[in-house]
N, CA, C, O and CB atoms as a CASP TS submission, in Angstrom:
PFRMAT TS
TARGET T0000
AUTHOR 0000-0000-0000
METHOD Language model
MODEL 1
PARENT N/A
ATOM      1  N   MET     1     189.894  24.879  70.227  1.00  0.00           N
ATOM      2  CA  MET     1     190.708  24.583  71.313  1.00  0.00           C
ATOM      3  C   MET     1     189.602  25.090  72.640  1.00  0.00           C
ATOM      4  O   MET     1     188.927  26.114  72.529  1.00  0.00           O
ATOM      5  CB  MET     1     192.318  25.470  71.162  1.00  0.00           C
ATOM      6  N   MET     2     189.560  24.355  73.662  1.00  0.00           N
ATOM      7  CA  MET     2     188.643  24.665  75.163  1.00  0.00           C
ATOM      8  C   MET     2     189.756  25.859  75.804  1.00  0.00           C
ATOM      9  O   MET     2     190.944  26.067  75.557  1.00  0.00           O
ATOM     10  CB  MET     2     188.449  22.879  76.506  1.00  0.00           C
ATOM     11  N   ASN     3     188.690  26.585  76.823  1.00  0.00           N
ATOM     12  CA  ASN     3     189.061  27.709  77.585  1.00  0.00           C
ATOM     13  C   ASN     3     189.477  27.375  79.014  1.00  0.00           C
ATOM     14  O   ASN     3     188.816  26.405  79.385  1.00  0.00           O
ATOM     15  CB  ASN     3     187.963  28.651  77.589  1.00  0.00           C
ATOM     16  N   CYS     4     190.009  27.645  79.616  1.00  0.00           N
ATOM     17  CA  CYS     4     190.539  26.986  80.827  1.00  0.00           C
ATOM     18  C   CYS     4     189.068  27.078  81.553  1.00  0.00           C
ATOM     19  O   CYS     4     189.287  26.706  82.706  1.00  0.00           O
ATOM     20  CB  CYS     4     191.979  27.824  81.659  1.00  0.00           C
ATOM     21  N   ARG     5     187.801  27.366  81.440  1.00  0.00           N
ATOM     22  CA  ARG     5     186.697  26.936  82.412  1.00  0.00           C
ATOM     23  C   ARG     5     186.182  26.134  81.553  1.00  0.00           C
ATOM     24  O   ARG     5     186.017  25.106  82.210  1.00  0.00           O
ATOM     25  CB  ARG     5     185.679  27.969  83.043  1.00  0.00           C
ATOM     26  N   GLU     6     185.855  25.955  80.606  1.00  0.00           N
ATOM     27  CA  GLU     6     185.750  24.596  79.955  1.00  0.00           C
ATOM     28  C   GLU     6     186.562  23.664  80.455  1.00  0.00           C
ATOM     29  O   GLU     6     185.852  22.702  80.748  1.00  0.00           O
ATOM     30  CB  GLU     6     186.002  24.606  78.615  1.00  0.00           C
ATOM     31  N   VAL     7     187.921  23.399  80.759  1.00  0.00           N
ATOM     32  CA  VAL     7     189.048  22.549  81.098  1.00  0.00           C
ATOM     33  C   VAL     7     188.563  22.244  82.544  1.00  0.00           C
ATOM     34  O   VAL     7     188.318  21.049  82.702  1.00  0.00           O
ATOM     35  CB  VAL     7     190.606  23.278  80.949  1.00  0.00           C
ATOM     36  N   THR     8     188.385  22.944  83.524  1.00  0.00           N
ATOM     37  CA  THR     8     187.958  22.785  84.556  1.00  0.00           C
ATOM     38  C   THR     8     186.833  22.334  85.056  1.00  0.00           C
ATOM     39  O   THR     8     186.656  22.113  86.254  1.00  0.00           O
ATOM     40  CB  THR     8     188.098  23.490  84.865  1.00  0.00           C
ATOM     41  N   THR     9     185.623  22.096  83.753  1.00  0.00           N
ATOM     42  CA  THR     9     184.252  21.791  84.305  1.00  0.00           C
ATOM     43  C   THR     9     184.543  20.464  83.271  1.00  0.00           C
ATOM     44  O   THR     9     183.475  19.903  83.027  1.00  0.00           O
ATOM     45  CB  THR     9     182.704  23.066  84.067  1.00  0.00           C
ATOM     46  N   SER    10     185.576  19.886  82.673  1.00  0.00           N
ATOM     47  CA  SER    10     185.383  18.287  81.921  1.00  0.00           C
ATOM     48  C   SER    10     186.524  18.005  82.451  1.00  0.00           C
ATOM     49  O   SER    10     186.952  16.960  81.961  1.00  0.00           O
ATOM     50  CB  SER    10     185.274  17.971  80.113  1.00  0.00           C
ATOM     51  N   ALA    11     187.360  18.539  83.381  1.00  0.00           N
ATOM     52  CA  ALA    11     188.710  17.643  83.636  1.00  0.00           C
ATOM     53  C   ALA    11     188.265  16.577  84.417  1.00  0.00           C
ATOM     54  O   ALA    11     189.320  16.054  84.776  1.00  0.00           O
ATOM     55  CB  ALA    11     189.967  18.391  84.430  1.00  0.00           C
ATOM     56  N   SER    12     186.902  15.621  85.135  1.00  0.00           N
ATOM     57  CA  SER    12     187.206  14.543  85.509  1.00  0.00           C
ATOM     58  C   SER    12     186.372  13.497  84.615  1.00  0.00           C
ATOM     59  O   SER    12     186.208  12.294  84.814  1.00  0.00           O
ATOM     60  CB  SER    12     187.039  14.520  86.915  1.00  0.00           C
ATOM     61  N   ASP    13     185.938  14.230  83.670  1.00  0.00           N
ATOM     62  CA  ASP    13     185.561  13.502  82.328  1.00  0.00           C
ATOM     63  C   ASP    13     186.796  13.136  81.375  1.00  0.00           C
ATOM     64  O   ASP    13     186.780  12.331  80.444  1.00  0.00           O
ATOM     65  CB  ASP    13     184.560  14.463  81.478  1.00  0.00           C
ATOM     66  N   TYR    14     187.725  13.810  81.763  1.00  0.00           N
ATOM     67  CA  TYR    14     188.841  13.717  80.680  1.00  0.00           C
ATOM     68  C   TYR    14     189.987  12.523  81.685  1.00  0.00           C
ATOM     69  O   TYR    14     190.700  11.578  81.350  1.00  0.00           O
ATOM     70  CB  TYR    14     189.664  15.686  80.236  1.00  0.00           C
ATOM     71  N   ILE    15     189.717  13.092  82.817  1.00  0.00           N
ATOM     72  CA  ILE    15     190.377  11.553  83.623  1.00  0.00           C
ATOM     73  C   ILE    15     189.656  10.247  83.447  1.00  0.00           C
ATOM     74  O   ILE    15     190.093   9.110  83.270  1.00  0.00           O
ATOM     75  CB  ILE    15     190.370  11.657  85.326  1.00  0.00           C
ATOM     76  N   GLU    16     188.305  10.767  83.553  1.00  0.00           N
ATOM     77  CA  GLU    16     188.272   9.142  83.402  1.00  0.00           C
ATOM     78  C   GLU    16     187.507   8.397  82.169  1.00  0.00           C
ATOM     79  O   GLU    16     186.759   7.421  82.219  1.00  0.00           O
ATOM     80  CB  GLU    16     187.565   8.577  84.693  1.00  0.00           C
ATOM     81  N   ARG    17     188.119   9.506  80.551  1.00  0.00           N
ATOM     82  CA  ARG    17     188.262   8.753  79.585  1.00  0.00           C
ATOM     83  C   ARG    17     186.985   9.116  79.067  1.00  0.00           C
ATOM     84  O   ARG    17     186.788   8.481  78.031  1.00  0.00           O
ATOM     85  CB  ARG    17     188.602   7.366  79.848  1.00  0.00           C
ATOM     86  N   ARG    18     185.977   9.915  79.367  1.00  0.00           N
ATOM     87  CA  ARG    18     184.411   9.647  79.196  1.00  0.00           C
ATOM     88  C   ARG    18     184.267  11.095  77.901  1.00  0.00           C
ATOM     89  O   ARG    18     183.212  11.302  77.303  1.00  0.00           O
ATOM     90  CB  ARG    18     183.253   9.879  81.143  1.00  0.00           C
ATOM     91  N   LEU    19     185.428  11.870  77.703  1.00  0.00           N
ATOM     92  CA  LEU    19     185.098  12.428  76.658  1.00  0.00           C
ATOM     93  C   LEU    19     184.790  12.074  74.810  1.00  0.00           C
ATOM     94  O   LEU    19     185.317  11.168  74.164  1.00  0.00           O
ATOM     95  CB  LEU    19     185.895  13.103  76.895  1.00  0.00           C
ATOM     96  N   ASN    20     184.141  12.742  74.480  1.00  0.00           N
ATOM     97  CA  ASN    20     184.564  12.502  72.660  1.00  0.00           C
ATOM     98  C   ASN    20     185.916  12.583  72.148  1.00  0.00           C
ATOM     99  O   ASN    20     186.676  13.248  72.852  1.00  0.00           O
ATOM    100  CB  ASN    20     183.916  13.631  71.694  1.00  0.00           C
ATOM    101  N   PRO    21     186.429  12.052  71.056  1.00  0.00           N
ATOM    102  CA  PRO    21     187.982  12.392  70.425  1.00  0.00           C
ATOM    103  C   PRO    21     188.405  13.764  70.430  1.00  0.00           C
ATOM    104  O   PRO    21     189.473  14.192  70.867  1.00  0.00           O
ATOM    105  CB  PRO    21     188.129  12.004  68.908  1.00  0.00           C
ATOM    106  N   LEU    22     187.084  14.680  69.686  1.00  0.00           N
ATOM    107  CA  LEU    22     187.128  16.480  69.197  1.00  0.00           C
ATOM    108  C   LEU    22     187.211  17.133  70.631  1.00  0.00           C
ATOM    109  O   LEU    22     188.042  17.976  70.970  1.00  0.00           O
ATOM    110  CB  LEU    22     185.418  17.209  68.214  1.00  0.00           C
ATOM    111  N   THR    23     185.982  16.479  71.596  1.00  0.00           N
ATOM    112  CA  THR    23     186.696  17.011  73.221  1.00  0.00           C
ATOM    113  C   THR    23     187.736  17.513  73.412  1.00  0.00           C
ATOM    114  O   THR    23     188.155  18.665  73.520  1.00  0.00           O
ATOM    115  CB  THR    23     186.957  16.136  74.154  1.00  0.00           C
ATOM    116  N   ARG    24     188.332  16.049  73.463  1.00  0.00           N
ATOM    117  CA  ARG    24     189.453  15.350  74.319  1.00  0.00           C
ATOM    118  C   ARG    24     190.638  15.911  73.654  1.00  0.00           C
ATOM    119  O   ARG    24     191.563  16.173  74.422  1.00  0.00           O
ATOM    120  CB  ARG    24     189.457  13.625  74.315  1.00  0.00           C
ATOM    121  N   LEU    25     190.805  16.128  72.561  1.00  0.00           N
ATOM    122  CA  LEU    25     191.693  16.668  70.997  1.00  0.00           C
ATOM    123  C   LEU    25     191.372  18.168  71.586  1.00  0.00           C
ATOM    124  O   LEU    25     192.187  19.012  71.215  1.00  0.00           O
ATOM    125  CB  LEU    25     190.818  16.176  68.913  1.00  0.00           C
ATOM    126  N   GLY    26     190.351  18.626  72.418  1.00  0.00           N
ATOM    127  CA  GLY    26     190.541  20.468  72.544  1.00  0.00           C
ATOM    128  C   GLY    26     191.195  20.229  74.129  1.00  0.00           C
ATOM    129  O   GLY    26     191.603  21.201  74.764  1.00  0.00           O
ATOM    130  N   MET    27     191.241  19.039  74.612  1.00  0.00           N
ATOM    131  CA  MET    27     191.265  19.703  75.877  1.00  0.00           C
ATOM    132  C   MET    27     192.692  19.298  76.453  1.00  0.00           C
ATOM    133  O   MET    27     193.149  19.542  77.569  1.00  0.00           O
ATOM    134  CB  MET    27     189.985  19.255  76.843  1.00  0.00           C
ATOM    135  N   LEU    28     193.381  18.486  75.191  1.00  0.00           N
ATOM    136  CA  LEU    28     195.205  18.586  74.654  1.00  0.00           C
ATOM    137  C   LEU    28     195.788  18.982  74.559  1.00  0.00           C
ATOM    138  O   LEU    28     196.872  19.064  75.136  1.00  0.00           O
ATOM    139  CB  LEU    28     195.808  18.511  74.013  1.00  0.00           C
ATOM    140  N   ILE    29     195.021  19.789  73.155  1.00  0.00           N
ATOM    141  CA  ILE    29     195.462  21.053  73.106  1.00  0.00           C
ATOM    142  C   ILE    29     195.306  22.736  74.184  1.00  0.00           C
ATOM    143  O   ILE    29     195.645  23.895  73.945  1.00  0.00           O
ATOM    144  CB  ILE    29     194.955  21.133  71.947  1.00  0.00           C
ATOM    145  N   HIS    30     195.046  22.480  74.642  1.00  0.00           N
ATOM    146  CA  HIS    30     194.665  23.620  75.994  1.00  0.00           C
ATOM    147  C   HIS    30     195.446  22.775  76.787  1.00  0.00           C
ATOM    148  O   HIS    30     196.419  23.529  76.791  1.00  0.00           O
ATOM    149  CB  HIS    30     192.835  23.933  76.665  1.00  0.00           C
ATOM    150  N   LEU    31     195.795  21.884  77.420  1.00  0.00           N
ATOM    151  CA  LEU    31     196.875  21.431  78.515  1.00  0.00           C
ATOM    152  C   LEU    31     197.943  21.854  77.954  1.00  0.00           C
ATOM    153  O   LEU    31     198.609  22.706  78.542  1.00  0.00           O
ATOM    154  CB  LEU    31     197.032  19.912  78.893  1.00  0.00           C
ATOM    155  N   ALA    32     198.394  21.311  76.566  1.00  0.00           N
ATOM    156  CA  ALA    32     199.621  21.070  75.715  1.00  0.00           C
ATOM    157  C   ALA    32     200.625  23.448  76.221  1.00  0.00           C
ATOM    158  O   ALA    32     201.757  23.878  76.444  1.00  0.00           O
ATOM    159  CB  ALA    32     198.668  20.508  73.116  1.00  0.00           C
ATOM    160  N   MET    33     198.722  24.263  76.085  1.00  0.00           N
ATOM    161  CA  MET    33     199.571  25.740  76.414  1.00  0.00           C
ATOM    162  C   MET    33     199.410  25.890  77.745  1.00  0.00           C
ATOM    163  O   MET    33     200.129  26.809  78.137  1.00  0.00           O
ATOM    164  CB  MET    33     199.024  27.186  75.669  1.00  0.00           C
ATOM    165  N   CYS    34     198.800  25.408  78.589  1.00  0.00           N
ATOM    166  CA  CYS    34     198.326  26.322  80.006  1.00  0.00           C
ATOM    167  C   CYS    34     199.220  25.487  81.168  1.00  0.00           C
ATOM    168  O   CYS    34     199.225  24.285  80.902  1.00  0.00           O
ATOM    169  CB  CYS    34     196.264  26.232  80.428  1.00  0.00           C
ATOM    170  N   LYS    35     199.867  25.769  82.210  1.00  0.00           N
ATOM    171  CA  LYS    35     200.453  25.242  82.872  1.00  0.00           C
ATOM    172  C   LYS    35     199.356  25.183  84.213  1.00  0.00           C
ATOM    173  O   LYS    35     199.373  24.283  85.053  1.00  0.00           O
ATOM    174  CB  LYS    35     201.768  25.854  82.880  1.00  0.00           C
ATOM    175  N   GLY    36     198.116  26.703  84.213  1.00  0.00           N
ATOM    176  CA  GLY    36     197.725  25.833  85.617  1.00  0.00           C
ATOM    177  C   GLY    36     196.482  25.260  85.012  1.00  0.00           C
ATOM    178  O   GLY    36     195.435  25.202  85.656  1.00  0.00           O
ATOM    179  N   CYS    37     196.577  24.883  83.916  1.00  0.00           N
ATOM    180  CA  CYS    37     195.107  24.321  83.690  1.00  0.00           C
ATOM    181  C   CYS    37     195.897  22.388  83.963  1.00  0.00           C
ATOM    182  O   CYS    37     195.369  21.388  84.449  1.00  0.00           O
ATOM    183  CB  CYS    37     194.189  24.917  81.502  1.00  0.00           C
ATOM    184  N   ARG    38     197.050  22.570  83.484  1.00  0.00           N
ATOM    185  CA  ARG    38     197.513  21.162  83.325  1.00  0.00           C
ATOM    186  C   ARG    38     198.097  20.799  85.146  1.00  0.00           C
ATOM    187  O   ARG    38     198.622  19.734  85.469  1.00  0.00           O
ATOM    188  CB  ARG    38     198.989  21.105  81.868  1.00  0.00           C
ATOM    189  N   LEU    39     197.846  21.909  86.060  1.00  0.00           N
ATOM    190  CA  LEU    39     198.393  21.757  87.388  1.00  0.00           C
ATOM    191  C   LEU    39     196.874  21.334  87.806  1.00  0.00           C
ATOM    192  O   LEU    39     196.700  20.565  88.751  1.00  0.00           O
ATOM    193  CB  LEU    39     199.235  23.207  88.186  1.00  0.00           C
ATOM    194  N   TYR    40     195.918  21.802  87.157  1.00  0.00           N
ATOM    195  CA  TYR    40     194.596  21.219  87.833  1.00  0.00           C
ATOM    196  C   TYR    40     194.286  20.222  88.144  1.00  0.00           C
ATOM    197  O   TYR    40     193.842  19.718  89.175  1.00  0.00           O
ATOM    198  CB  TYR    40     193.725  21.310  87.386  1.00  0.00           C
ATOM    199  N   VAL    41     194.732  19.652  86.423  1.00  0.00           N
ATOM    200  CA  VAL    41     194.459  18.391  85.734  1.00  0.00           C
ATOM    201  C   VAL    41     195.090  17.279  86.964  1.00  0.00           C
ATOM    202  O   VAL    41     194.629  16.213  87.372  1.00  0.00           O
ATOM    203  CB  VAL    41     195.312  18.335  84.036  1.00  0.00           C
ATOM    204  N   ARG    42     196.239  17.973  87.312  1.00  0.00           N
ATOM    205  CA  ARG    42     197.335  17.013  87.900  1.00  0.00           C
ATOM    206  C   ARG    42     196.448  16.675  89.245  1.00  0.00           C
ATOM    207  O   ARG    42     195.605  15.783  89.344  1.00  0.00           O
ATOM    208  CB  ARG    42     199.073  17.815  88.218  1.00  0.00           C
ATOM    209  N   GLN    43     196.765  17.412  90.038  1.00  0.00           N
ATOM    210  CA  GLN    43     195.560  17.868  91.271  1.00  0.00           C
ATOM    211  C   GLN    43     194.724  16.856  91.168  1.00  0.00           C
ATOM    212  O   GLN    43     194.952  15.716  91.572  1.00  0.00           O
ATOM    213  CB  GLN    43     194.627  19.348  91.095  1.00  0.00           C
ATOM    214  N   LEU    44     193.449  17.342  90.475  1.00  0.00           N
ATOM    215  CA  LEU    44     192.419  16.376  90.685  1.00  0.00           C
ATOM    216  C   LEU    44     192.446  14.522  90.219  1.00  0.00           C
ATOM    217  O   LEU    44     191.802  13.512  90.504  1.00  0.00           O
ATOM    218  CB  LEU    44     191.331  17.105  89.929  1.00  0.00           C
ATOM    219  N   ARG    45     193.475  14.857  89.456  1.00  0.00           N
ATOM    220  CA  ARG    45     194.110  13.333  89.280  1.00  0.00           C
ATOM    221  C   ARG    45     194.701  12.455  90.328  1.00  0.00           C
ATOM    222  O   ARG    45     194.417  11.258  90.365  1.00  0.00           O
ATOM    223  CB  ARG    45     195.172  13.390  88.412  1.00  0.00           C
ATOM    224  N   LEU    46     195.635  13.090  91.309  1.00  0.00           N
ATOM    225  CA  LEU    46     195.776  13.103  92.041  1.00  0.00           C
ATOM    226  C   LEU    46     194.384  13.038  93.233  1.00  0.00           C
ATOM    227  O   LEU    46     193.533  12.154  93.136  1.00  0.00           O
ATOM    228  CB  LEU    46     196.573  13.839  91.809  1.00  0.00           C
ATOM    229  N   ALA    47     194.360  13.533  93.738  1.00  0.00           N
ATOM    230  CA  ALA    47     192.862  13.670  94.713  1.00  0.00           C
ATOM    231  C   ALA    47     191.772  12.357  94.355  1.00  0.00           C
ATOM    232  O   ALA    47     191.389  11.510  95.162  1.00  0.00           O
ATOM    233  CB  ALA    47     191.882  15.390  94.226  1.00  0.00           C
ATOM    234  N   ILE    48     191.461  12.446  93.132  1.00  0.00           N
ATOM    235  CA  ILE    48     190.908  10.734  92.637  1.00  0.00           C
ATOM    236  C   ILE    48     191.556   9.453  93.279  1.00  0.00           C
ATOM    237  O   ILE    48     191.171   8.674  94.150  1.00  0.00           O
ATOM    238  CB  ILE    48     191.253  10.433  90.951  1.00  0.00           C
ATOM    239  N   ARG    49     192.848   9.551  92.401  1.00  0.00           N
ATOM    240  CA  ARG    49     193.555   8.293  93.228  1.00  0.00           C
ATOM    241  C   ARG    49     193.404   7.695  94.805  1.00  0.00           C
ATOM    242  O   ARG    49     193.119   6.602  95.295  1.00  0.00           O
ATOM    243  CB  ARG    49     194.907   8.624  93.203  1.00  0.00           C
ATOM    244  N   GLY    50     193.776   9.108  95.346  1.00  0.00           N
ATOM    245  CA  GLY    50     193.602   9.116  96.479  1.00  0.00           C
ATOM    246  C   GLY    50     192.035   8.688  97.181  1.00  0.00           C
ATOM    247  O   GLY    50     191.744   7.890  98.072  1.00  0.00           O
ATOM    248  N   LEU    51     191.545   9.231  96.683  1.00  0.00           N
ATOM    249  CA  LEU    51     190.077   8.984  97.245  1.00  0.00           C
ATOM    250  C   LEU    51     189.825   7.261  96.074  1.00  0.00           C
ATOM    251  O   LEU    51     188.858   7.295  95.312  1.00  0.00           O
ATOM    252  CB  LEU    51     188.647  10.860  96.761  1.00  0.00           C
ATOM    253  N   ARG    52     190.351   6.494  96.068  1.00  0.00           N
ATOM    254  CA  ARG    52     189.663   5.484  95.583  1.00  0.00           C
ATOM    255  C   ARG    52     190.863   4.488  96.472  1.00  0.00           C
ATOM    256  O   ARG    52     190.556   3.463  97.081  1.00  0.00           O
ATOM    257  CB  ARG    52     189.429   5.431  93.722  1.00  0.00           C
ATOM    258  N   ALA    53     191.933   4.921  96.403  1.00  0.00           N
ATOM    259  CA  ALA    53     192.827   4.096  97.668  1.00  0.00           C
ATOM    260  C   ALA    53     192.280   4.119  99.090  1.00  0.00           C
ATOM    261  O   ALA    53     192.996   3.467  99.850  1.00  0.00           O
ATOM    262  CB  ALA    53     194.330   4.760  97.869  1.00  0.00           C
ATOM    263  N   LEU    54     191.220   4.678  99.674  1.00  0.00           N
ATOM    264  CA  LEU    54     190.568   5.184 100.496  1.00  0.00           C
ATOM    265  C   LEU    54     189.457   3.552 100.363  1.00  0.00           C
ATOM    266  O   LEU    54     189.272   2.791 101.313  1.00  0.00           O
ATOM    267  CB  LEU    54     190.054   6.938 100.088  1.00  0.00           C
ATOM    268  N   GLY    55     189.041   3.416  99.363  1.00  0.00           N
ATOM    269  CA  GLY    55     187.855   2.156  99.249  1.00  0.00           C
ATOM    270  C   GLY    55     186.791   2.843  99.399  1.00  0.00           C
ATOM    271  O   GLY    55     186.759   4.066  99.535  1.00  0.00           O
ATOM    272  N   THR    56     185.679   1.960  99.380  1.00  0.00           N
ATOM    273  CA  THR    56     184.155   2.132  99.885  1.00  0.00           C
ATOM    274  C   THR    56     183.729   1.369 101.237  1.00  0.00           C
ATOM    275  O   THR    56     182.570   1.166 101.600  1.00  0.00           O
ATOM    276  CB  THR    56     183.160   1.566  98.722  1.00  0.00           C
ATOM    277  N   THR    57     184.998   0.960 101.959  1.00  0.00           N
ATOM    278  CA  THR    57     185.095   0.377 102.851  1.00  0.00           C
ATOM    279  C   THR    57     184.502   1.074 104.299  1.00  0.00           C
ATOM    280  O   THR    57     184.068   0.626 105.361  1.00  0.00           O
ATOM    281  CB  THR    57     186.325   0.059 102.737  1.00  0.00           C
ATOM    282  N   ARG    58     184.795   2.763 103.575  1.00  0.00           N
ATOM    283  CA  ARG    58     184.385   3.438 104.987  1.00  0.00           C
ATOM    284  C   ARG    58     183.192   3.852 104.905  1.00  0.00           C
ATOM    285  O   ARG    58     182.682   4.043 103.801  1.00  0.00           O
ATOM    286  CB  ARG    58     185.170   4.599 105.463  1.00  0.00           C
ATOM    287  N   GLN    59     182.412   4.106 106.246  1.00  0.00           N
ATOM    288  CA  GLN    59     181.397   4.862 106.166  1.00  0.00           C
ATOM    289  C   GLN    59     181.541   5.979 106.598  1.00  0.00           C
ATOM    290  O   GLN    59     182.583   6.156 107.230  1.00  0.00           O
ATOM    291  CB  GLN    59     180.501   4.438 106.612  1.00  0.00           C
ATOM    292  N   PRO    60     180.576   7.192 106.444  1.00  0.00           N
ATOM    293  CA  PRO    60     180.502   7.797 106.733  1.00  0.00           C
ATOM    294  C   PRO    60     179.756   8.162 108.471  1.00  0.00           C
ATOM    295  O   PRO    60     178.891   7.458 108.990  1.00  0.00           O
ATOM    296  CB  PRO    60     180.313   7.994 105.710  1.00  0.00           C
ATOM    297  N   ALA    61     180.245   9.156 108.971  1.00  0.00           N
ATOM    298  CA  ALA    61     180.317   9.076 110.192  1.00  0.00           C
ATOM    299  C   ALA    61     178.550   8.933 110.967  1.00  0.00           C
ATOM    300  O   ALA    61     177.943   9.779 110.310  1.00  0.00           O
ATOM    301  CB  ALA    61     181.247  10.397 110.555  1.00  0.00           C
ATOM    302  N   SER    62     177.519   8.318 111.966  1.00  0.00           N
ATOM    303  CA  SER    62     176.457   8.658 111.377  1.00  0.00           C
ATOM    304  C   SER    62     175.541   9.418 112.444  1.00  0.00           C
ATOM    305  O   SER    62     174.330   9.637 112.454  1.00  0.00           O
ATOM    306  CB  SER    62     175.877   7.464 110.755  1.00  0.00           C
ATOM    307  N   VAL    63     176.814   9.817 113.553  1.00  0.00           N
ATOM    308  CA  VAL    63     176.605  11.439 114.167  1.00  0.00           C
ATOM    309  C   VAL    63     177.137  12.342 113.674  1.00  0.00           C
ATOM    310  O   VAL    63     178.193  12.172 113.066  1.00  0.00           O
ATOM    311  CB  VAL    63     176.988  11.741 115.395  1.00  0.00           C
ATOM    312  N   VAL    64     176.595  13.489 113.785  1.00  0.00           N
ATOM    313  CA  VAL    64     177.542  14.834 112.827  1.00  0.00           C
ATOM    314  C   VAL    64     177.994  15.923 114.135  1.00  0.00           C
ATOM    315  O   VAL    64     177.154  16.750 114.490  1.00  0.00           O
ATOM    316  CB  VAL    64     176.202  15.982 111.330  1.00  0.00           C
ATOM    317  N   ASP    65     178.841  15.895 114.566  1.00  0.00           N
ATOM    318  CA  ASP    65     179.190  17.048 115.289  1.00  0.00           C
ATOM    319  C   ASP    65     178.565  17.942 115.511  1.00  0.00           C
ATOM    320  O   ASP    65     178.288  18.442 114.421  1.00  0.00           O
ATOM    321  CB  ASP    65     179.952  17.529 114.978  1.00  0.00           C
ATOM    322  N   PRO    66     177.951  18.741 116.626  1.00  0.00           N
ATOM    323  CA  PRO    66     176.752  19.452 116.650  1.00  0.00           C
ATOM    324  C   PRO    66     177.083  20.880 116.298  1.00  0.00           C
ATOM    325  O   PRO    66     176.313  21.596 115.658  1.00  0.00           O
ATOM    326  CB  PRO    66     176.057  19.325 117.989  1.00  0.00           C
ATOM    327  N   HIS    67     178.839  21.448 116.962  1.00  0.00           N
ATOM    328  CA  HIS    67     179.396  22.308 116.830  1.00  0.00           C
ATOM    329  C   HIS    67     179.231  22.632 115.214  1.00  0.00           C
ATOM    330  O   HIS    67     178.445  23.469 114.771  1.00  0.00           O
ATOM    331  CB  HIS    67     180.586  22.085 117.442  1.00  0.00           C
ATOM    332  N   LEU    68     180.087  21.843 114.444  1.00  0.00           N
ATOM    333  CA  LEU    68     180.275  21.830 113.402  1.00  0.00           C
ATOM    334  C   LEU    68     179.402  22.065 112.764  1.00  0.00           C
ATOM    335  O   LEU    68     179.462  22.982 111.946  1.00  0.00           O
ATOM    336  CB  LEU    68     180.706  21.095 113.136  1.00  0.00           C
ATOM    337  N   LEU    69     177.829  20.991 112.997  1.00  0.00           N
ATOM    338  CA  LEU    69     176.420  21.311 112.127  1.00  0.00           C
ATOM    339  C   LEU    69     176.159  22.693 111.991  1.00  0.00           C
ATOM    340  O   LEU    69     175.720  23.199 110.958  1.00  0.00           O
ATOM    341  CB  LEU    69     175.085  20.726 112.793  1.00  0.00           C
ATOM    342  N   GLU    70     176.540  23.562 113.469  1.00  0.00           N
ATOM    343  CA  GLU    70     176.294  24.626 113.609  1.00  0.00           C
ATOM    344  C   GLU    70     176.610  25.824 112.675  1.00  0.00           C
ATOM    345  O   GLU    70     175.929  26.659 112.081  1.00  0.00           O
ATOM    346  CB  GLU    70     176.659  24.690 114.560  1.00  0.00           C
ATOM    347  N   HIS    71     178.354  25.469 112.837  1.00  0.00           N
ATOM    348  CA  HIS    71     179.499  26.480 112.001  1.00  0.00           C
ATOM    349  C   HIS    71     178.820  26.460 110.479  1.00  0.00           C
ATOM    350  O   HIS    71     178.877  27.555 109.919  1.00  0.00           O
ATOM    351  CB  HIS    71     181.424  25.720 111.961  1.00  0.00           C
ATOM    352  N   PHE    72     178.217  25.440 109.757  1.00  0.00           N
ATOM    353  CA  PHE    72     177.625  25.258 108.445  1.00  0.00           C
ATOM    354  C   PHE    72     177.130  25.947 108.444  1.00  0.00           C
ATOM    355  O   PHE    72     177.425  26.897 107.718  1.00  0.00           O
ATOM    356  CB  PHE    72     177.030  24.404 107.990  1.00  0.00           C
ATOM    357  N   ARG    73     175.816  25.980 109.401  1.00  0.00           N
ATOM    358  CA  ARG    73     174.588  26.821 109.112  1.00  0.00           C
ATOM    359  C   ARG    73     174.735  28.162 109.147  1.00  0.00           C
ATOM    360  O   ARG    73     174.480  28.854 108.161  1.00  0.00           O
ATOM    361  CB  ARG    73     173.570  26.573 109.961  1.00  0.00           C
ATOM    362  N   LYS    74     175.125  28.617 110.194  1.00  0.00           N
ATOM    363  CA  LYS    74     175.707  29.934 109.874  1.00  0.00           C
ATOM    364  C   LYS    74     175.886  30.511 108.643  1.00  0.00           C
ATOM    365  O   LYS    74     175.218  31.214 107.886  1.00  0.00           O
ATOM    366  CB  LYS    74     176.778  29.987 110.301  1.00  0.00           C
ATOM    367  N   ALA    75     177.415  29.818 108.663  1.00  0.00           N
ATOM    368  CA  ALA    75     178.141  30.362 107.351  1.00  0.00           C
ATOM    369  C   ALA    75     177.635  30.533 105.991  1.00  0.00           C
ATOM    370  O   ALA    75     178.166  31.225 105.122  1.00  0.00           O
ATOM    371  CB  ALA    75     179.128  29.618 107.110  1.00  0.00           C
ATOM    372  N   ASN    76     176.240  29.635 105.842  1.00  0.00           N
ATOM    373  CA  ASN    76     175.245  29.642 104.779  1.00  0.00           C
ATOM    374  C   ASN    76     173.779  29.671 104.839  1.00  0.00           C
ATOM    375  O   ASN    76     172.808  29.247 104.212  1.00  0.00           O
ATOM    376  CB  ASN    76     175.454  28.688 104.152  1.00  0.00           C
ATOM    377  N   ARG    77     174.207  30.720 106.417  1.00  0.00           N
ATOM    378  CA  ARG    77     172.472  31.704 105.999  1.00  0.00           C
ATOM    379  C   ARG    77     172.901  33.143 105.689  1.00  0.00           C
ATOM    380  O   ARG    77     173.712  33.961 106.123  1.00  0.00           O
ATOM    381  CB  ARG    77     171.082  31.904 107.631  1.00  0.00           C
ATOM    382  N   PRO    78     171.481  33.018 104.227  1.00  0.00           N
ATOM    383  CA  PRO    78     171.269  34.327 103.928  1.00  0.00           C
ATOM    384  C   PRO    78     171.964  35.774 105.223  1.00  0.00           C
ATOM    385  O   PRO    78     171.892  35.512 106.424  1.00  0.00           O
ATOM    386  CB  PRO    78     169.533  34.250 103.766  1.00  0.00           C
ATOM    387  N   GLN    79     172.515  37.046 104.814  1.00  0.00           N
ATOM    388  CA  GLN    79     173.612  37.914 105.170  1.00  0.00           C
ATOM    389  C   GLN    79     171.847  38.581 106.553  1.00  0.00           C
ATOM    390  O   GLN    79     172.154  38.937 107.691  1.00  0.00           O
ATOM    391  CB  GLN    79     174.628  39.296 103.306  1.00  0.00           C
ATOM    392  N   GLY    80     170.954  38.594 106.304  1.00  0.00           N
ATOM    393  CA  GLY    80     170.235  39.704 106.540  1.00  0.00           C
ATOM    394  C   GLY    80     169.465  38.865 108.213  1.00  0.00           C
ATOM    395  O   GLY    80     168.814  39.329 109.148  1.00  0.00           O
ATOM    396  N   ASP    81     170.087  37.211 107.814  1.00  0.00           N
ATOM    397  CA  ASP    81     169.401  36.699 108.976  1.00  0.00           C
ATOM    398  C   ASP    81     170.085  37.268 110.808  1.00  0.00           C
ATOM    399  O   ASP    81     169.533  36.857 111.829  1.00  0.00           O
ATOM    400  CB  ASP    81     169.573  34.904 108.668  1.00  0.00           C
TER
END
């Protein structure tokens, strides 16, 4: 049987049916017993469906808002800077 950490790292492969039979069985057993992981897999499945529904026709913005970019730079800067 898998633990919660293993389930979360393998969840997308489970949804996409890319797990080998033994790993899939371990996932199914864990999901039968763990409500938190069932909810996680359900949310991930919904997110994947939503992204697929958007399709590939949308392109990322060619220009990033400079204020947003600066916010991310500050958030990821080491504390001593």
